[in-house]
DSSP file (Angstrom, degrees, kcal/mol; ACC not computed):
  #  RESIDUE AA STRUCTURE BP1 BP2  ACC     N-H-->O    O-->H-N    N-H-->O    O-->H-N    TCO  KAPPA ALPHA  PHI   PSI    X-CA   Y-CA   Z-CA
    1    1 A X     >        0   0    0      0, 0.0     4,-1.7     0, 0.0     5,-0.2   0.000 360.0 360.0 360.0 -40.5    1.5  -19.0   16.3
    2    2 A X  H  >  +     0   0    0      1,-0.2     4,-2.9     2,-0.2     5,-0.4   0.941 360.0  45.4 -58.3 -48.6    0.0  -15.5   16.1
    3    3 A X  H  > S+     0   0    0      1,-0.2     4,-1.7     2,-0.2     5,-0.3   0.831 108.6  56.1 -71.4 -30.0    1.1  -14.8   12.6
    4    4 A X  H  4 S+     0   0    0      2,-0.2     4,-0.3     1,-0.1    -1,-0.2   0.866 116.6  37.3 -65.5 -34.2    0.0  -18.2   11.3
    5    5 A X  H  < S+     0   0    0     -4,-1.7     4,-0.2    -3,-0.2    -2,-0.2   0.926 134.6  18.5 -83.9 -47.2   -3.5  -17.5   12.6
    6    6 A X  H  X S+     0   0    0     -4,-2.9     4,-1.6    -5,-0.2    -3,-0.2   0.477 100.8  91.4-105.5  -4.3   -4.0  -13.8   11.9
    7    7 A X  H  X S+     0   0    0     -4,-1.7     4,-3.1    -5,-0.4     5,-0.3   0.931  79.7  53.8 -61.6 -52.7   -1.3  -13.1    9.3
    8    8 A X  H  > S+     0   0    0     -5,-0.3     4,-2.4    -4,-0.3    -1,-0.2   0.902 111.6  44.0 -56.3 -46.0   -3.1  -13.7    6.0
    9    9 A X  H  > S+     0   0    0     -4,-0.2     4,-2.2     1,-0.2    -1,-0.2   0.891 115.6  49.3 -65.7 -34.8   -5.9  -11.2    6.7
   10   10 A X  H  X S+     0   0    0     -4,-1.6     4,-2.3     2,-0.2    -2,-0.2   0.910 111.1  49.7 -68.1 -40.9   -3.5   -8.7    8.1
   11   11 A X  H  X S+     0   0    0     -4,-3.1     4,-2.6     2,-0.2     5,-0.2   0.925 111.0  49.1 -61.3 -45.2   -1.3   -9.1    5.0
   12   12 A X  H  X S+     0   0    0     -4,-2.4     4,-2.6    -5,-0.3    -1,-0.2   0.911 110.5  50.8 -62.4 -42.2   -4.2   -8.7    2.7
   13   13 A X  H  X S+     0   0    0     -4,-2.2     4,-2.3     2,-0.2    -1,-0.2   0.908 110.7  49.7 -61.6 -41.5   -5.3   -5.5    4.5
   14   14 A X  H  X S+     0   0    0     -4,-2.3     4,-2.0     2,-0.2    -2,-0.2   0.915 112.4  46.1 -63.7 -43.4   -1.8   -4.1    4.2
   15   15 A X  H  X S+     0   0    0     -4,-2.6     4,-2.6     2,-0.2    -2,-0.2   0.882 111.2  52.5 -67.7 -37.2   -1.6   -4.8    0.5
   16   16 A X  H  X S+     0   0    0     -4,-2.6     4,-2.8     2,-0.2     5,-0.2   0.914 108.7  50.6 -64.2 -41.6   -5.1   -3.4    0.0
   17   17 A X  H  X S+     0   0    0     -4,-2.3     4,-2.3     1,-0.2    -2,-0.2   0.914 111.7  48.0 -60.6 -42.0   -4.1   -0.2    1.8
   18   18 A X  H  X S+     0   0    0     -4,-2.0     4,-1.6     2,-0.2    -2,-0.2   0.901 112.5  48.3 -66.0 -40.2   -1.0    0.1   -0.4
   19   19 A X  H  X S+     0   0    0     -4,-2.6     4,-1.5     2,-0.2     5,-0.3   0.925 112.4  48.0 -66.5 -44.1   -3.0   -0.5   -3.6
   20   20 A X  H  X>S+     0   0    0     -4,-2.8     5,-2.4     1,-0.2     4,-0.7   0.904 110.9  52.3 -62.1 -40.4   -5.6    2.1   -2.6
   21   21 A X  H  <5S+     0   0    0     -4,-2.3    -1,-0.2    -5,-0.2    -2,-0.2   0.827 111.1  47.3 -64.2 -31.5   -2.8    4.5   -1.8
   22   22 A X  H  <5S+     0   0    0     -4,-1.6    -1,-0.2    -5,-0.1    -2,-0.2   0.732 127.5  21.7 -81.3 -22.7   -1.3    4.0   -5.2
   23   23 A X  H ><5S+     0   0    0     -4,-1.5     3,-0.6    -3,-0.2    -3,-0.2   0.834 131.2  20.2-110.3 -68.2   -4.6    4.4   -7.1
   24   24 A X  T 3<5S+     0   0    0     -4,-0.7     3,-0.3    -5,-0.3    -3,-0.2   0.824 124.5  45.8 -81.0 -32.4   -7.4    6.3   -5.5
   25   25 A X  T > < +     0   0    0     -5,-2.4     3,-1.3     1,-0.2    -1,-0.2  -0.255  65.8 138.3-107.9  45.2   -5.6    8.3   -2.8
   26   26 A X  T <  S+     0   0    0     -3,-0.6    -1,-0.2     1,-0.3    -2,-0.1   0.798  76.0  43.2 -61.9 -29.4   -2.7    9.6   -4.9
   27   27 A X  T 3  S+     0   0    0     -3,-0.3     2,-0.9     1,-0.0    -1,-0.3   0.401  88.8  99.7 -99.1   3.1   -2.9   13.0   -3.4
   28   28 A X    <>  -     0   0    0     -3,-1.3     4,-1.9     1,-0.2     5,-0.2  -0.790  44.1-178.8 -97.0 104.2   -3.3   12.0    0.2
   29   29 A X  H  > S+     0   0    0     -2,-0.9     4,-2.3     1,-0.2    -1,-0.2   0.888  83.4  52.7 -66.3 -39.8    0.0   12.2    2.1
   30   30 A X  H  > S+     0   0    0      2,-0.2     4,-2.5     1,-0.2     5,-0.2   0.934 109.4  47.2 -63.7 -47.2   -1.5   11.0    5.3
   31   31 A X  H  > S+     0   0    0      1,-0.2     4,-2.6     2,-0.2    -1,-0.2   0.918 113.0  49.1 -62.9 -43.4   -3.1    7.9    3.8
   32   32 A X  H  X S+     0   0    0     -4,-1.9     4,-2.5    -7,-0.2     5,-0.2   0.906 111.0  50.2 -62.3 -41.8    0.1    7.0    1.9
   33   33 A X  H  X S+     0   0    0     -4,-2.3     4,-2.4     1,-0.2    -2,-0.2   0.912 111.9  47.4 -63.6 -42.5    2.1    7.4    5.1
   34   34 A X  H  X S+     0   0    0     -4,-2.5     4,-2.6     2,-0.2    -2,-0.2   0.913 112.1  50.2 -64.4 -42.6   -0.3    5.2    7.1
   35   35 A X  H  X S+     0   0    0     -4,-2.6     4,-2.0     2,-0.2    -2,-0.2   0.920 113.4  44.5 -63.5 -44.5   -0.3    2.5    4.4
   36   36 A X  H  X S+     0   0    0     -4,-2.5     4,-2.3     2,-0.2    -1,-0.2   0.912 114.4  49.4 -67.1 -42.0    3.6    2.4    4.2
   37   37 A X  H  X S+     0   0    0     -4,-2.4     4,-2.6    -5,-0.2    -2,-0.2   0.902 109.7  51.9 -63.6 -40.4    3.9    2.4    8.0
   38   38 A X  H  X S+     0   0    0     -4,-2.6     4,-2.4     1,-0.2    -1,-0.2   0.907 110.0  49.3 -61.7 -42.2    1.3   -0.5    8.2
   39   39 A X  H  X S+     0   0    0     -4,-2.0     4,-2.2     2,-0.2    -2,-0.2   0.911 111.1  49.3 -64.6 -42.0    3.3   -2.5    5.7
   40   40 A X  H  X S+     0   0    0     -4,-2.3     4,-2.3     2,-0.2    -2,-0.2   0.919 111.2  49.1 -63.9 -43.4    6.6   -1.9    7.6
   41   41 A X  H  X S+     0   0    0     -4,-2.6     4,-2.7     1,-0.2     5,-0.2   0.912 110.1  52.0 -61.9 -42.3    4.9   -2.9   10.9
   42   42 A X  H  X S+     0   0    0     -4,-2.4     4,-2.7     1,-0.2    -1,-0.2   0.909 109.5  49.7 -59.8 -42.2    3.6   -6.1    9.2
   43   43 A X  H  X S+     0   0    0     -4,-2.2     4,-2.5     2,-0.2    -2,-0.2   0.917 111.5  48.3 -64.4 -42.5    7.0   -7.0    7.9
   44   44 A X  H  X S+     0   0    0     -4,-2.3     4,-2.4     2,-0.2     5,-0.2   0.935 114.1  45.7 -63.7 -46.2    8.6   -6.5   11.4
   45   45 A X  H  X S+     0   0    0     -4,-2.7     4,-3.2     1,-0.2     5,-0.4   0.912 112.0  53.2 -62.4 -41.5    5.9   -8.6   13.1
   46   46 A X  H  X S+     0   0    0     -4,-2.7     4,-1.9    -5,-0.2    -2,-0.2   0.933 111.8  44.0 -59.0 -47.9    6.2  -11.2   10.3
   47   47 A X  H  < S+     0   0    0     -4,-2.5    -1,-0.2     1,-0.2    -2,-0.2   0.882 119.8  41.8 -68.0 -38.6   10.0  -11.5   10.8
   48   48 A X  H  < S+     0   0    0     -4,-2.4    -2,-0.2    -5,-0.2    -1,-0.2   0.923 121.5  37.9 -73.7 -44.3    9.8  -11.6   14.6
   49   49 A X  H  < S+     0   0    0     -4,-3.2     2,-0.7    -5,-0.2    -3,-0.2   0.744 105.5  66.4 -85.0 -24.8    6.8  -13.9   15.0
   50   50 A X    ><  -     0   0    0     -4,-1.9     3,-0.7    -5,-0.4    -1,-0.1  -0.852  55.5-172.1-106.9 107.9    7.3  -16.4   12.3
   51   51 A X  T 3  S+     0   0    0     -2,-0.7     2,-0.5     1,-0.3    -1,-0.2   0.835  90.1  42.7 -68.0 -31.3   10.3  -18.7   12.7
   52   52 A X  T 3  S+     0   0    0      1,-0.2    -1,-0.3     2,-0.0    -5,-0.0  -0.506  72.5 146.4-109.7  62.8   10.0  -20.2    9.3
   53   53 A X    <   +     0   0    0     -3,-0.7     2,-1.9    -2,-0.5    -1,-0.2   0.502  41.5  95.3 -80.4  -2.6    9.2  -17.0    7.5
   54   54 A X        +     0   0    0     -3,-0.2     2,-0.2     4,-0.1    -1,-0.2  -0.373  59.4 126.0 -88.2  62.5   10.9  -18.0    4.3
   55   55 A X  S  > S-     0   0    0     -2,-1.9     4,-2.1     1,-0.1     5,-0.2  -0.634  77.7-103.0-109.7 170.6    7.8  -19.2    2.6
   56   56 A X  H  > S+     0   0    0     -2,-0.2     4,-2.5     1,-0.2     5,-0.2   0.895 121.9  55.4 -59.5 -40.5    6.2  -18.3   -0.7
   57   57 A X  H  > S+     0   0    0      1,-0.2     4,-2.5     2,-0.2    -1,-0.2   0.891 106.8  50.3 -61.5 -40.7    3.6  -16.2    1.1
   58   58 A X  H  > S+     0   0    0      2,-0.2     4,-2.8     1,-0.2    -1,-0.2   0.945 112.4  45.3 -62.7 -48.6    6.4  -14.2    2.8
   59   59 A X  H  X S+     0   0    0     -4,-2.1     4,-2.8     2,-0.2     5,-0.3   0.873 113.1  50.6 -66.5 -36.3    8.2  -13.5   -0.4
   60   60 A X  H  X S+     0   0    0     -4,-2.5     4,-2.5     2,-0.2     5,-0.4   0.939 113.5  45.4 -63.9 -46.5    5.0  -12.6   -2.3
   61   61 A X  H  X S+     0   0    0     -4,-2.5     4,-2.0    -5,-0.2     5,-0.3   0.897 115.1  48.8 -62.6 -41.1    4.1  -10.2    0.5
   62   62 A X  H  X S+     0   0    0     -4,-2.8     4,-2.6    -5,-0.2     5,-0.2   0.945 115.3  41.6 -64.8 -49.4    7.6   -8.7    0.6
   63   63 A X  H  X S+     0   0    0     -4,-2.8     4,-2.3     2,-0.2     5,-0.2   0.939 119.0  43.2 -68.9 -48.1    7.9   -8.2   -3.2
   64   64 A X  H  X S+     0   0    0     -4,-2.5     4,-2.4    -5,-0.3     5,-0.2   0.940 118.6  45.4 -62.4 -45.9    4.4   -6.9   -3.8
   65   65 A X  H  X S+     0   0    0     -4,-2.0     4,-3.2    -5,-0.4     5,-0.3   0.902 112.2  50.4 -64.7 -41.7    4.6   -4.7   -0.7
   66   66 A X  H  X S+     0   0    0     -4,-2.6     4,-2.4    -5,-0.3     5,-0.2   0.905 111.4  49.0 -64.2 -41.1    8.0   -3.4   -1.5
   67   67 A X  H  X S+     0   0    0     -4,-2.3     4,-2.0    -5,-0.2    -2,-0.2   0.946 116.9  40.8 -62.3 -49.0    7.0   -2.5   -5.0
   68   68 A X  H  X S+     0   0    0     -4,-2.4     4,-2.1     2,-0.2    -2,-0.2   0.895 115.9  49.8 -68.5 -40.0    3.9   -0.7   -3.9
   69   69 A X  H  X S+     0   0    0     -4,-3.2     4,-2.6    -5,-0.2    -2,-0.2   0.902 110.3  50.2 -66.7 -40.5    5.6    1.0   -0.9
   70   70 A X  H  X S+     0   0    0     -4,-2.4     4,-2.4    -5,-0.3    -1,-0.2   0.919 109.8  51.4 -62.3 -43.2    8.5    2.2   -3.1
   71   71 A X  H  X S+     0   0    0     -4,-2.0     4,-2.0    -5,-0.2    -2,-0.2   0.911 112.1  46.4 -58.7 -43.4    6.0    3.7   -5.5
   72   72 A X  H  X S+     0   0    0     -4,-2.1     4,-2.5     2,-0.2    -2,-0.2   0.879 109.9  52.4 -70.5 -37.3    4.2    5.5   -2.7
   73   73 A X  H  X S+     0   0    0     -4,-2.6     4,-2.4     2,-0.2    -1,-0.2   0.913 110.2  49.1 -64.5 -40.9    7.4    6.8   -1.2
   74   74 A X  H  X S+     0   0    0     -4,-2.4     4,-2.2     2,-0.2    -2,-0.2   0.894 111.3  49.5 -64.6 -38.9    8.5    8.2   -4.5
   75   75 A X  H  X S+     0   0    0     -4,-2.0     4,-1.8     2,-0.2    -2,-0.2   0.883 110.1  51.7 -65.8 -37.4    5.0    9.8   -5.0
   76   76 A X  H  X S+     0   0    0     -4,-2.5     4,-1.6     2,-0.2    -2,-0.2   0.911 109.3  49.2 -64.3 -41.8    5.3   11.3   -1.5
   77   77 A X  H  X S+     0   0    0     -4,-2.4     4,-1.0     1,-0.2    -2,-0.2   0.913 110.7  50.9 -62.9 -41.7    8.7   12.8   -2.3
   78   78 A X  H  < S+     0   0    0     -4,-2.2    -1,-0.2     1,-0.2    -2,-0.2   0.828 106.0  56.4 -63.7 -32.0    7.2   14.2   -5.5
   79   79 A X  H  < S+     0   0    0     -4,-1.8    -1,-0.2     1,-0.2    -2,-0.2   0.879 107.9  47.1 -66.8 -38.1    4.4   15.7   -3.5
   80   80 A X  H  <        0   0    0     -4,-1.6    -1,-0.2     1,-0.2    -2,-0.2   0.669 360.0 360.0 -80.2 -16.0    6.8   17.6   -1.3
   81   81 A X     <        0   0    0     -4,-1.0    -1,-0.2    -3,-0.2    -2,-0.2   0.462 360.0 360.0 -89.2 360.0    8.9   18.9   -4.2
């Protein structure tokens, strides 16, 4: 019930953080780490709280988030090298 009510705005906030981290905050390790961690927490809550999580919204959030999070993790690795 929680995720059905508050999930969509939280998902949008997570994706916006990932997009900002990929575009405007390319050099901010802290912001990227927070954005990726927020997305991971959202995924965990989504899987735990939503019994029928295999919806179009879930897969869209998973694929977009995974793409953006992977990009940011690779940029973070490049920052440390």
